[in-house]
LUMLUM-819703 format. One record per atom (N, C-alpha, C): residue in three letters; atom name; x negated, y negated, z negated. Coordinates in Angstrom, 3 decimals. Each point is the difference from the previous one (the first is absolute). Example, Ala and Ser with C-alpha at 12.3 -4.5 7.8 and 13.67 -1.06 7.14 Angstrom:
2
<baba resn="ALA" name="N" xx="-13.190" yy="5.690" zz="-7.800"/>
<baba resn="ALA" name="CA" xx="0.890" yy="-1.190" zz="0.000"/>
<baba resn="ALA" name="C" xx="-0.900" yy="-1.200" zz="0.000"/>
<baba resn="SER" name="N" xx="0.350" yy="-1.050" zz="0.720"/>
<baba resn="SER" name="CA" xx="-0.820" yy="-1.190" zz="-0.060"/>
<baba resn="SER" name="C" xx="0.770" yy="-1.090" zz="-0.730"/>
***
This chain:
79
<baba resn="MET" name="N" xx="-0.738" yy="0.831" zz="-0.249"/>
<baba resn="MET" name="CA" xx="1.238" yy="-0.684" zz="0.540"/>
<baba resn="MET" name="C" xx="-1.088" yy="-1.150" zz="-0.480"/>
<baba resn="PRO" name="N" xx="-0.308" yy="-1.034" zz="1.252"/>
<baba resn="PRO" name="CA" xx="-0.652" yy="-1.305" zz="0.004"/>
<baba resn="PRO" name="C" xx="0.574" yy="-1.452" zz="-1.660"/>
<baba resn="ALA" name="N" xx="-1.061" yy="0.228" zz="0.025"/>
<baba resn="ALA" name="CA" xx="0.042" yy="-1.337" zz="-1.221"/>
<baba resn="ALA" name="C" xx="0.967" yy="-1.401" zz="0.107"/>
<baba resn="LYS" name="N" xx="0.457" yy="-0.142" zz="-0.520"/>
<baba resn="LYS" name="CA" xx="1.200" yy="-0.978" zz="-0.212"/>
<baba resn="LYS" name="C" xx="-0.395" yy="-1.577" zz="-0.858"/>
<baba resn="GLY" name="N" xx="0.143" yy="-0.392" zz="0.545"/>
<baba resn="GLY" name="CA" xx="0.105" yy="-1.239" zz="-1.402"/>
<baba resn="GLY" name="C" xx="0.928" yy="-1.089" zz="0.595"/>
<baba resn="ARG" name="N" xx="0.018" yy="-1.635" zz="-1.171"/>
<baba resn="ARG" name="CA" xx="1.021" yy="-1.097" zz="-0.324"/>
<baba resn="ARG" name="C" xx="-1.220" yy="-0.757" zz="-0.231"/>
<baba resn="VAL" name="N" xx="0.408" yy="-0.950" zz="1.205"/>
<baba resn="VAL" name="CA" xx="-0.242" yy="-0.846" zz="0.181"/>
<baba resn="VAL" name="C" xx="1.036" yy="-1.942" zz="-0.475"/>
<baba resn="GLU" name="N" xx="-0.553" yy="-0.718" zz="-1.366"/>
<baba resn="GLU" name="CA" xx="0.377" yy="-1.184" zz="-0.060"/>
<baba resn="GLU" name="C" xx="-0.947" yy="-0.657" zz="-0.214"/>
<baba resn="ILE" name="N" xx="1.082" yy="-1.670" zz="1.300"/>
<baba resn="ILE" name="CA" xx="-0.958" yy="-1.346" zz="0.245"/>
<baba resn="ILE" name="C" xx="0.838" yy="-1.055" zz="-0.783"/>
<baba resn="ASN" name="N" xx="-1.128" yy="-0.439" zz="-0.801"/>
<baba resn="ASN" name="CA" xx="0.967" yy="-1.085" zz="-0.423"/>
<baba resn="ASN" name="C" xx="-0.611" yy="-1.478" zz="0.649"/>
<baba resn="GLU" name="N" xx="1.142" yy="0.037" zz="0.463"/>
<baba resn="GLU" name="CA" xx="0.551" yy="-0.953" zz="1.089"/>
<baba resn="GLU" name="C" xx="-0.404" yy="-1.534" zz="-0.634"/>
<baba resn="LYS" name="N" xx="0.560" yy="-0.437" zz="-0.872"/>
<baba resn="LYS" name="CA" xx="-1.012" yy="-1.268" zz="-0.799"/>
<baba resn="LYS" name="C" xx="-1.322" yy="-0.012" zz="0.416"/>
<baba resn="TYR" name="N" xx="-0.986" yy="1.025" zz="-0.075"/>
<baba resn="TYR" name="CA" xx="-1.334" yy="-0.107" zz="0.170"/>
<baba resn="TYR" name="C" xx="-0.870" yy="0.067" zz="1.616"/>
<baba resn="CYS" name="N" xx="1.281" yy="0.854" zz="1.128"/>
<baba resn="CYS" name="CA" xx="-0.039" yy="0.116" zz="1.064"/>
<baba resn="CYS" name="C" xx="-0.751" yy="-1.350" zz="1.184"/>
<baba resn="LYS" name="N" xx="-0.726" yy="0.424" zz="0.599"/>
<baba resn="LYS" name="CA" xx="-0.782" yy="-1.547" zz="1.204"/>
<baba resn="LYS" name="C" xx="0.658" yy="0.895" zz="1.168"/>
<baba resn="GLY" name="N" xx="0.272" yy="1.090" zz="0.206"/>
<baba resn="GLY" name="CA" xx="0.428" yy="0.450" zz="1.009"/>
<baba resn="GLY" name="C" xx="-1.716" yy="-0.322" zz="1.019"/>
<baba resn="CYS" name="N" xx="-1.106" yy="1.008" zz="-0.874"/>
<baba resn="CYS" name="CA" xx="-1.086" yy="-0.178" zz="1.474"/>
<baba resn="CYS" name="C" xx="-0.143" yy="0.635" zz="0.273"/>
<baba resn="GLU" name="N" xx="1.065" yy="1.118" zz="0.327"/>
<baba resn="GLU" name="CA" xx="-0.071" yy="1.370" zz="0.296"/>
<baba resn="GLU" name="C" xx="-1.119" yy="1.111" zz="0.180"/>
<baba resn="LEU" name="N" xx="-1.085" yy="-0.245" zz="-1.150"/>
<baba resn="LEU" name="CA" xx="-1.205" yy="1.045" zz="0.266"/>
<baba resn="LEU" name="C" xx="0.683" yy="1.380" zz="-1.539"/>
<baba resn="CYS" name="N" xx="0.940" yy="-0.478" zz="0.099"/>
<baba resn="CYS" name="CA" xx="0.775" yy="1.801" zz="-0.755"/>
<baba resn="CYS" name="C" xx="0.593" yy="0.160" zz="1.294"/>
<baba resn="VAL" name="N" xx="0.696" yy="-0.221" zz="0.954"/>
<baba resn="VAL" name="CA" xx="0.298" yy="0.476" zz="1.693"/>
<baba resn="VAL" name="C" xx="-1.094" yy="0.611" zz="0.498"/>
<baba resn="GLU" name="N" xx="-1.186" yy="-1.006" zz="0.067"/>
<baba resn="GLU" name="CA" xx="-0.932" yy="0.697" zz="0.831"/>
<baba resn="GLU" name="C" xx="-0.552" yy="1.327" zz="-0.648"/>
<baba resn="ALA" name="N" xx="-0.070" yy="-0.069" zz="-1.452"/>
<baba resn="ALA" name="CA" xx="-1.093" yy="1.133" zz="-0.257"/>
<baba resn="ALA" name="C" xx="1.082" yy="0.983" zz="-0.615"/>
<baba resn="CYS" name="N" xx="1.148" yy="0.201" zz="0.142"/>
<baba resn="CYS" name="CA" xx="0.904" yy="1.461" zz="-1.016"/>
<baba resn="CYS" name="C" xx="-0.345" yy="0.443" zz="1.322"/>
<baba resn="PRO" name="N" xx="-0.456" yy="1.245" zz="-0.171"/>
<baba resn="PRO" name="CA" xx="0.152" yy="1.272" zz="0.968"/>
<baba resn="PRO" name="C" xx="0.981" yy="0.748" zz="0.414"/>
<baba resn="PRO" name="N" xx="0.770" yy="0.322" zz="-0.771"/>
<baba resn="PRO" name="CA" xx="1.514" yy="0.110" zz="0.951"/>
<baba resn="PRO" name="C" xx="0.948" yy="-0.860" zz="0.837"/>
<baba resn="GLY" name="N" xx="-0.465" yy="-1.136" zz="-0.533"/>
<baba resn="GLY" name="CA" xx="0.264" yy="-1.368" zz="0.746"/>
<baba resn="GLY" name="C" xx="1.866" yy="0.113" zz="-0.390"/>
<baba resn="VAL" name="N" xx="0.438" yy="-0.278" zz="-0.994"/>
<baba resn="VAL" name="CA" xx="1.093" yy="0.118" zz="-0.176"/>
<baba resn="VAL" name="C" xx="0.292" yy="-1.364" zz="-1.168"/>
<baba resn="LEU" name="N" xx="-0.627" yy="-1.036" zz="0.471"/>
<baba resn="LEU" name="CA" xx="0.001" yy="-1.192" zz="-0.997"/>
<baba resn="LEU" name="C" xx="0.206" yy="-0.895" zz="1.115"/>
<baba resn="GLY" name="N" xx="0.171" yy="-1.374" zz="-0.002"/>
<baba resn="GLY" name="CA" xx="0.911" yy="-0.866" zz="0.932"/>
<baba resn="GLY" name="C" xx="0.205" yy="-1.452" zz="-0.797"/>
<baba resn="LEU" name="N" xx="0.245" yy="-0.842" zz="1.065"/>
<baba resn="LEU" name="CA" xx="-0.229" yy="-1.724" zz="-0.622"/>
<baba resn="LEU" name="C" xx="1.976" yy="0.072" zz="0.181"/>
<baba resn="SER" name="N" xx="0.599" yy="-0.339" zz="-0.769"/>
<baba resn="SER" name="CA" xx="1.042" yy="-0.190" zz="0.354"/>
<baba resn="SER" name="C" xx="0.505" yy="-0.998" zz="1.012"/>
<baba resn="LYS" name="N" xx="1.111" yy="0.324" zz="0.213"/>
<baba resn="LYS" name="CA" xx="0.273" yy="-1.018" zz="1.068"/>
<baba resn="LYS" name="C" xx="1.353" yy="-0.725" zz="-0.479"/>
<baba resn="GLN" name="N" xx="0.371" yy="0.581" zz="-0.554"/>
<baba resn="GLN" name="CA" xx="1.715" yy="-0.836" zz="-0.291"/>
<baba resn="GLN" name="C" xx="-0.235" yy="-1.286" zz="-1.569"/>
<baba resn="ARG" name="N" xx="-1.057" yy="0.786" zz="-0.492"/>
<baba resn="ARG" name="CA" xx="-0.194" yy="-1.214" zz="-1.688"/>
<baba resn="ARG" name="C" xx="-1.575" yy="-0.474" zz="0.431"/>
<baba resn="LEU" name="N" xx="0.370" yy="-1.168" zz="-0.633"/>
<baba resn="LEU" name="CA" xx="-1.439" yy="-0.858" zz="-1.193"/>
<baba resn="LEU" name="C" xx="-0.032" yy="0.039" zz="-1.078"/>
<baba resn="ASN" name="N" xx="-0.902" yy="-0.205" zz="-0.212"/>
<baba resn="ASN" name="CA" xx="-0.180" yy="-0.276" zz="-1.828"/>
<baba resn="ASN" name="C" xx="-0.030" yy="-1.003" zz="-0.137"/>
<baba resn="ALA" name="N" xx="0.112" yy="-0.221" zz="-1.486"/>
<baba resn="ALA" name="CA" xx="0.101" yy="-1.737" zz="-0.351"/>
<baba resn="ALA" name="C" xx="-1.375" yy="-0.224" zz="0.066"/>
<baba resn="LYS" name="N" xx="-0.403" yy="-0.252" zz="1.279"/>
<baba resn="LYS" name="CA" xx="-1.513" yy="-0.846" zz="0.445"/>
<baba resn="LYS" name="C" xx="0.418" yy="0.525" zz="1.260"/>
<baba resn="GLY" name="N" xx="0.460" yy="0.591" zz="0.383"/>
<baba resn="GLY" name="CA" xx="0.880" yy="-0.405" zz="1.997"/>
<baba resn="GLY" name="C" xx="-1.021" yy="0.994" zz="0.809"/>
<baba resn="TYR" name="N" xx="-0.743" yy="0.897" zz="-1.106"/>
<baba resn="TYR" name="CA" xx="-0.459" yy="1.132" zz="0.600"/>
<baba resn="TYR" name="C" xx="0.519" yy="1.453" zz="0.511"/>
<baba resn="HIS" name="N" xx="0.029" yy="0.122" zz="0.962"/>
<baba resn="HIS" name="CA" xx="1.110" yy="1.992" zz="-0.027"/>
<baba resn="HIS" name="C" xx="-0.893" yy="0.726" zz="-0.211"/>
<baba resn="PRO" name="N" xx="0.714" yy="0.842" zz="-1.297"/>
<baba resn="PRO" name="CA" xx="-1.055" yy="0.464" zz="-1.311"/>
<baba resn="PRO" name="C" xx="0.527" yy="1.628" zz="0.905"/>
<baba resn="ALA" name="N" xx="-1.499" yy="0.785" zz="-0.694"/>
<baba resn="ALA" name="CA" xx="-0.084" yy="0.943" zz="0.478"/>
<baba resn="ALA" name="C" xx="1.401" yy="1.185" zz="-0.088"/>
<baba resn="GLU" name="N" xx="0.128" yy="0.679" zz="0.668"/>
<baba resn="GLU" name="CA" xx="0.962" yy="1.307" zz="-0.579"/>
<baba resn="GLU" name="C" xx="-0.190" yy="1.257" zz="0.319"/>
<baba resn="LEU" name="N" xx="0.327" yy="0.984" zz="-0.507"/>
<baba resn="LEU" name="CA" xx="0.351" yy="1.118" zz="0.722"/>
<baba resn="LEU" name="C" xx="0.522" yy="-0.053" zz="1.800"/>
<baba resn="ILE" name="N" xx="-0.192" yy="0.580" zz="0.387"/>
<baba resn="ILE" name="CA" xx="1.001" yy="-0.201" zz="1.418"/>
<baba resn="ILE" name="C" xx="-0.168" yy="1.723" zz="0.208"/>
<baba resn="ALA" name="N" xx="-0.652" yy="1.362" zz="-0.291"/>
<baba resn="ALA" name="CA" xx="0.684" yy="0.752" zz="0.293"/>
<baba resn="ALA" name="C" xx="-0.574" yy="0.715" zz="-1.065"/>
<baba resn="ALA" name="N" xx="0.119" yy="1.942" zz="-0.007"/>
<baba resn="ALA" name="CA" xx="-0.015" yy="0.778" zz="-0.809"/>
<baba resn="ALA" name="C" xx="-1.365" yy="0.385" zz="0.146"/>
<baba resn="GLY" name="N" xx="-0.416" yy="1.080" zz="-0.677"/>
<baba resn="GLY" name="CA" xx="-1.350" yy="0.465" zz="0.182"/>
<baba resn="GLY" name="C" xx="-0.854" yy="-0.176" zz="-0.577"/>
<baba resn="CYS" name="N" xx="0.179" yy="-1.185" zz="-1.267"/>
<baba resn="CYS" name="CA" xx="-1.259" yy="-0.537" zz="-0.861"/>
<baba resn="CYS" name="C" xx="-0.290" yy="0.990" zz="-0.406"/>
<baba resn="THR" name="N" xx="-1.826" yy="0.780" zz="-0.709"/>
<baba resn="THR" name="CA" xx="-0.547" yy="0.833" zz="0.176"/>
<baba resn="THR" name="C" xx="-0.346" yy="-0.351" zz="-1.872"/>
<baba resn="GLY" name="N" xx="0.589" yy="-1.421" zz="-0.456"/>
<baba resn="GLY" name="CA" xx="-0.992" yy="-0.830" zz="-1.728"/>
<baba resn="GLY" name="C" xx="-1.562" yy="0.670" zz="0.517"/>
<baba resn="CYS" name="N" xx="-0.586" yy="-1.194" zz="0.701"/>
<baba resn="CYS" name="CA" xx="-1.568" yy="0.599" zz="0.613"/>
<baba resn="CYS" name="C" xx="-0.533" yy="-1.351" zz="-1.311"/>
<baba resn="GLY" name="N" xx="0.627" yy="-0.882" zz="-0.366"/>
<baba resn="GLY" name="CA" xx="-0.716" yy="-1.379" zz="-0.104"/>
<baba resn="GLY" name="C" xx="-0.220" yy="-0.620" zz="0.592"/>
<baba resn="VAL" name="N" xx="-0.247" yy="0.064" zz="1.506"/>
<baba resn="VAL" name="CA" xx="-1.301" yy="-1.016" zz="0.631"/>
<baba resn="VAL" name="C" xx="0.452" yy="-1.041" zz="-0.058"/>
<baba resn="CYS" name="N" xx="1.808" yy="0.342" zz="-0.072"/>
<baba resn="CYS" name="CA" xx="0.764" yy="-2.438" zz="0.613"/>
<baba resn="CYS" name="C" xx="-0.350" yy="-0.499" zz="-1.446"/>
<baba resn="THR" name="N" xx="0.290" yy="0.854" zz="-1.176"/>
<baba resn="THR" name="CA" xx="-0.686" yy="-0.891" zz="-1.062"/>
<baba resn="THR" name="C" xx="-1.300" yy="-0.370" zz="0.196"/>
<baba resn="VAL" name="N" xx="-1.212" yy="0.420" zz="0.283"/>
<baba resn="VAL" name="CA" xx="-1.868" yy="-0.420" zz="-0.237"/>
<baba resn="VAL" name="C" xx="0.546" yy="-0.852" zz="0.413"/>
<baba resn="VAL" name="N" xx="0.378" yy="-0.188" zz="1.781"/>
<baba resn="VAL" name="CA" xx="-0.716" yy="-0.838" zz="1.050"/>
<baba resn="VAL" name="C" xx="0.862" yy="-1.320" zz="-0.730"/>
<baba resn="CYS" name="N" xx="1.543" yy="-0.014" zz="-0.488"/>
<baba resn="CYS" name="CA" xx="1.076" yy="-1.212" zz="-0.104"/>
<baba resn="CYS" name="C" xx="-1.341" yy="-1.047" zz="-1.248"/>
<baba resn="PRO" name="N" xx="-0.123" yy="-1.418" zz="0.577"/>
<baba resn="PRO" name="CA" xx="-1.223" yy="-0.463" zz="-0.867"/>
<baba resn="PRO" name="C" xx="1.502" yy="-0.880" zz="-0.417"/>
<baba resn="GLU" name="N" xx="1.180" yy="-0.340" zz="-0.464"/>
<baba resn="GLU" name="CA" xx="0.624" yy="-0.710" zz="-1.006"/>
<baba resn="GLU" name="C" xx="0.658" yy="0.811" zz="-0.955"/>
<baba resn="ALA" name="N" xx="-0.827" yy="2.165" zz="0.200"/>
<baba resn="ALA" name="CA" xx="0.938" yy="0.678" zz="-0.743"/>
<baba resn="ALA" name="C" xx="1.492" yy="0.458" zz="-0.421"/>
<baba resn="ALA" name="N" xx="0.526" yy="-0.709" zz="1.485"/>
<baba resn="ALA" name="CA" xx="1.664" yy="0.956" zz="-0.397"/>
<baba resn="ALA" name="C" xx="0.636" yy="0.723" zz="0.683"/>
<baba resn="ILE" name="N" xx="-0.825" yy="1.398" zz="-0.654"/>
<baba resn="ILE" name="CA" xx="0.209" yy="0.397" zz="0.877"/>
<baba resn="ILE" name="C" xx="-0.403" yy="1.531" zz="-1.484"/>
<baba resn="GLU" name="N" xx="1.608" yy="0.771" zz="-0.086"/>
<baba resn="GLU" name="CA" xx="-0.691" yy="1.118" zz="-0.939"/>
<baba resn="GLU" name="C" xx="0.494" yy="1.661" zz="0.579"/>
<baba resn="VAL" name="N" xx="-0.847" yy="0.038" zz="0.296"/>
<baba resn="VAL" name="CA" xx="0.457" yy="2.086" zz="-0.025"/>
<baba resn="VAL" name="C" xx="-0.054" yy="1.722" zz="-0.750"/>
<baba resn="PHE" name="N" xx="0.553" yy="0.388" zz="0.393"/>
<baba resn="PHE" name="CA" xx="1.104" yy="0.368" zz="-0.993"/>
<baba resn="PHE" name="C" xx="-0.464" yy="1.609" zz="0.382"/>
<baba resn="ARG" name="N" xx="-0.806" yy="1.311" zz="-0.476"/>
<baba resn="ARG" name="CA" xx="0.245" yy="1.277" zz="0.622"/>
<baba resn="ARG" name="C" xx="1.353" yy="-0.195" zz="-0.836"/>
<baba resn="VAL" name="N" xx="0.954" yy="1.279" zz="1.459"/>
<baba resn="VAL" name="CA" xx="1.251" yy="0.988" zz="-0.370"/>
<baba resn="VAL" name="C" xx="-0.115" yy="1.246" zz="-0.350"/>
<baba resn="VAL" name="N" xx="-0.569" yy="-0.080" zz="-1.027"/>
<baba resn="VAL" name="CA" xx="0.048" yy="2.050" zz="-0.503"/>
<baba resn="VAL" name="C" xx="0.957" yy="0.488" zz="-0.460"/>
<baba resn="SER" name="N" xx="0.308" yy="0.783" zz="1.045"/>
<baba resn="SER" name="CA" xx="1.269" yy="2.150" zz="-0.035"/>
<baba resn="SER" name="C" xx="0.092" yy="-0.014" zz="-1.290"/>
<baba resn="ALA" name="N" xx="0.710" yy="0.357" zz="-0.632"/>
<baba resn="ALA" name="CA" xx="0.507" yy="0.975" zz="-0.388"/>
<baba resn="ALA" name="C" xx="-1.325" yy="1.249" zz="-0.223"/>
<baba resn="ARG" name="N" xx="0.244" yy="0.824" zz="0.691"/>
<baba resn="ARG" name="CA" xx="-0.865" yy="0.692" zz="1.021"/>
<baba resn="ARG" name="C" xx="-1.851" yy="0.582" zz="-0.970"/>
<baba resn="ALA" name="N" xx="-0.400" yy="-1.525" zz="0.866"/>
<baba resn="ALA" name="CA" xx="-1.177" yy="-0.206" zz="-0.061"/>
<baba resn="ALA" name="C" xx="-0.048" yy="-0.860" zz="-1.442"/>
<baba resn="ALA" name="N" xx="0.555" yy="0.046" zz="-0.980"/>
<baba resn="ALA" name="CA" xx="0.081" yy="-0.972" zz="-1.114"/>
<baba resn="ALA" name="C" xx="-0.037" yy="1.457" zz="-1.260"/>
<baba resn="THR" name="N" xx="0.040" yy="0.823" zz="0.506"/>
<baba resn="THR" name="CA" xx="0.530" yy="0.992" zz="-1.269"/>
<baba resn="THR" name="C" xx="-1.465" yy="1.422" zz="1.105"/>
<baba resn="ALA" name="N" xx="-0.936" yy="0.072" zz="0.364"/>
<baba resn="ALA" name="CA" xx="-0.737" yy="0.587" zz="0.613"/>
<baba resn="ALA" name="C" xx="-1.465" yy="-0.306" zz="-0.428"/>
***
């Protein structure tokens, strides 16, 4: 079973620089086309399923606006 992750982006800090979008190995991040944050930027968001929880986006974000959580299945937790 492939690894799964959950991404939380704090739009308050995101400046839409797209570093996370470019660095995302599975290509599941993008900039929102419909929303602007309080600073007037299109914030990053999850645009497709398939996050692996690798955390690369967190490392490259200059504003520390991204948190990644790895989802652990109940089966893997008991092994």
